C-alpha positions in Angstrom: 79.9 -64.3 -22.5 79.4 -67.1 -20.0 75.8 -68.4 -20.0 75.4 -67.5 -16.3 76.7 -64.0 -16.8 74.4 -63.6 -19.8 71.5 -64.7 -17.7 72.3 -62.3 -14.9 72.7 -59.4 -17.3 69.3 -60.1 -18.8 67.8 -59.6 -15.3 69.3 -56.2 -14.7 66.6 -54.1 -16.4 63.8 -55.9 -14.5 65.5 -55.7 -11.1 66.6 -52.1 -11.3 65.6 -50.2 -8.3 64.0 -46.7 -8.0 66.4 -43.8 -7.6 65.7 -41.3 -4.9 66.4 -37.6 -5.5 66.0 -35.1 -2.6 66.0 -31.5 -3.7 65.3 -30.0 -0.3 66.4 -30.0 2.5 70.1 -30.1 1.7 72.9 -31.2 3.9 75.0 -28.8 5.8 74.4 -25.6 7.8 71.7 -23.2 6.8 69.9 -20.1 8.1 66.2 -20.5 8.5 63.4 -17.9 8.2 59.8 -17.5 9.2 59.0 -15.9 5.9 57.2 -18.4 3.7 57.4 -21.1 6.4 53.7 -22.0 6.3 52.4 -24.8 8.5 48.7 -24.9 7.6 48.1 -25.8 4.0 45.0 -25.7 1.7 43.5 -28.9 0.6 41.5 -29.4 -2.6 39.0 -32.3 -2.7 39.5 -34.9 -3.8 43.1 -34.5 -2.5 45.7 -36.8 -4.0 48.6 -35.6 -2.0 49.8 -33.1 0.6 49.8 -29.6 -1.0 52.3 -26.8 -0.4 51.8 -23.1 -0.7 53.1 -21.5 -3.9 55.5 -19.3 -1.8 56.5 -22.1 0.6 60.1 -21.5 1.8 62.7 -24.0 0.6 63.9 -24.3 4.3 60.4 -25.4 5.3 59.6 -28.2 2.9 60.6 -31.7 1.9 60.7 -32.0 -1.9 62.1 -34.4 -4.4 61.6 -37.2 -7.0 61.7 -40.9 -7.0 62.6 -42.1 -10.5 61.3 -45.5 -11.5 58.5 -45.4 -8.9 55.9 -46.7 -11.3 57.5 -50.1 -11.0 56.5 -50.3 -7.4 53.6 -47.8 -7.3 51.4 -50.1 -5.3 53.5 -49.3 -2.2 54.2 -45.9 -0.6 57.7 -44.6 -0.1 58.9 -44.0 3.5 59.8 -40.6 5.0 61.8 -40.5 8.2 62.2 -37.1 9.9 64.3 -36.9 13.0 63.6 -40.5 13.8 59.8 -40.5 13.0 59.0 -43.0 10.2 55.9 -42.6 8.1 54.5 -43.5 4.7 55.1 -41.1 1.9 52.7 -41.0 -1.0 54.2 -39.9 -4.3 52.6 -38.6 -7.5 52.3 -40.6 -10.7 55.5 -38.9 -12.0 57.3 -39.9 -8.8 57.4 -36.4 -7.3 56.7 -35.6 -3.6 56.5 -32.2 -1.9 55.2 -31.5 1.6 55.6 -28.7 4.1 57.7 -29.2 7.3 58.8 -26.5 9.7 62.0 -27.8 11.2 63.2 -27.0 14.7 66.4 -25.2 15.3 69.5 -27.4 15.7 70.4 -30.7 14.1 67.9 -32.4 11.8 67.9 -35.4 9.6 65.6 -36.4 6.7 65.6 -39.8 5.0 63.5 -40.9 2.0 63.3 -44.5 1.0 62.0 -45.8 -2.3 58.8 -47.9 -2.2 60.8 -51.1 -2.9 63.1 -50.3 0.0 66.2 -50.7 -2.1 67.2 -47.0 -2.4 67.6 -44.4 0.2 68.5 -40.7 0.2 69.5 -39.2 3.6 70.6 -35.7 4.6 71.6 -34.2 7.9 71.7 -30.4 8.4 71.8 -27.8 11.1 69.0 -25.3 11.0 69.9 -22.0 12.5 66.5 -20.5 13.5 65.7 -17.0 12.4 62.1 -16.2 13.3 60.5 -19.6 13.1 58.2 -20.6 16.0 59.3 -24.1 17.1 56.7 -26.7 17.9 56.9 -27.6 21.6 54.2 -30.2 21.0 53.6 -32.2 17.8 51.2 -35.0 17.2 51.6 -37.0 13.9 49.2 -39.5 12.3 49.9 -41.8 9.4 48.3 -45.1 8.3 49.2 -48.1 6.2 46.5 -48.3 3.5 45.8 -46.3 0.4 42.3 -45.1 -0.6 41.3 -44.6 3.0 40.7 -41.4 5.1 41.7 -41.2 8.7 41.3 -38.0 10.6 43.4 -36.7 13.5 41.6 -34.8 16.4 43.2 -33.2 19.4 41.3 -31.8 22.4 43.3 -29.3 24.4 43.2 -28.6 28.1 40.9 -25.6 27.7 38.3 -27.6 25.8 39.6 -26.5 22.3 39.2 -29.1 19.5 41.6 -29.1 16.5 40.4 -31.2 13.5 40.0 -30.7 9.8 36.8 -28.6 10.4 38.7 -26.2 12.7 42.4 -26.3 11.9 43.7 -23.6 14.1 42.8 -22.4 17.6 43.5 -19.2 19.5 45.7 -21.2 22.0 48.2 -21.8 19.2 47.4 -25.4 18.2 47.0 -26.0 14.5 46.6 -28.8 11.9 48.8 -28.7 8.9 46.7 -30.6 6.3 43.8 -33.0 5.9 44.9 -36.0 3.8 41.9 -37.8 2.4 43.3 -40.5 0.2 45.7 -42.6 2.3 48.9 -42.8 4.3 49.0 -39.3 5.7 50.9 -37.9 7.5 48.6 -35.4 9.2 50.1 -33.3 12.0 48.8 -31.0 14.8 51.4 -28.8 16.4 51.6 -26.1 19.0 54.4 -23.6 19.8 52.6 -22.6 23.0 51.0 -25.8 24.4 48.8 -25.2 27.4 49.5 -27.1 30.6 47.1 -29.9 31.4 45.5 -33.0 29.9 45.2 -33.6 26.1 43.0 -36.2 24.3 44.0 -37.6 20.9 41.3 -39.2 18.8 41.5 -40.9 15.4 38.4 -41.1 13.2 38.2 -43.7 10.4 36.2 -41.3 8.2 35.9 -43.6 5.1 37.5 -45.7 2.5 38.4 -49.4 2.6 38.0 -49.6 -1.2 40.4 -50.5 -3.9 41.3 -48.6 -7.1 38.6 -50.6 -9.0 35.9 -49.4 -6.6 35.3 -52.8 -5.1 35.4 -53.3 -1.3 38.9 -54.1 0.0 40.1 -55.1 3.5 38.7 -52.5 5.8 41.3 -52.9 8.5 44.0 -50.2 8.5 46.6 -49.5 11.1 47.1 -46.0 12.4 50.5 -44.9 13.7 50.4 -42.0 16.2 53.6 -40.2 17.3 53.8 -37.7 20.1 56.8 -35.3 20.2 57.4 -32.8 23.0 60.1 -30.2 23.4 61.2 -30.9 19.8 64.8 -30.0 19.0 65.9 -29.5 22.6 67.8 -31.8 25.0 64.5 -32.6 26.7 62.9 -33.9 23.5 60.7 -37.0 24.0 59.1 -39.2 21.3 56.4 -41.8 21.8 54.9 -43.9 18.9 52.2 -46.5 19.0 50.0 -48.4 16.6 46.2 -48.6 16.7 44.1 -50.9 14.5 41.2 -49.1 12.9 38.6 -51.8 11.8 35.7 -50.0 10.1 34.7 -46.7 8.5 32.9 -44.5 11.0 34.9 -45.7 14.0 36.1 -42.9 16.4 38.8 -44.0 18.8 40.4 -42.3 21.8 44.0 -43.4 21.2 45.8 -41.4 23.8 45.3 -39.3 26.9 48.4 -37.4 28.1 49.5 -34.4 30.2 51.8 -31.6 29.2 54.4 -30.9 30.3 
């Protein structure tokens, strides 16, 4: 073998990228169902990842495996759902599993390996059958591990959705409280009230490395607002907010619906 070819061949095992496997959702047409399509999930502290209910419907979850993720475990994977990009934390064995109630119509999901070299993408048409679509969705994610940011939403009637009160009588609800980094946390409502909403982000705690020593406290929050999801009138707005120190509570957005 030529010396250059031999040299390149010796590099292959070291440069091999992670492999992304997406078990659900699958591409194509499918019939949805509201049975087992849970939005609010239980959280066990300390929480290492987003949990899903034992009977979570396959049509209302994002589940898969990233093989070889240990080689790049210091970085999160990326999850892109209908154009919304957010970090995706995976377990030590490379598995990920989170709930997501998809709107009726065309949807697309993409998972990128932490090294950015491998991608798995599916597009599917969800024929609704009982699910209640979210007309308003607020998503929070952030860019540092071992940190805890919390999403708060104040509704026009004075209601307050947060990890301490995750569902309101007006229909607004939070899916999960992620305490160890990246998120995403989401608050959604199928019946949003007309009027002014306030979005807050609280830097609850963290800023420490795996060794327990203080790390860089600055973390950047990404907030995405989606209205009329899955309809021709859908609108998305994403923006970044620097969170500088634990204990900081920031009003990041004031908006009116519709």
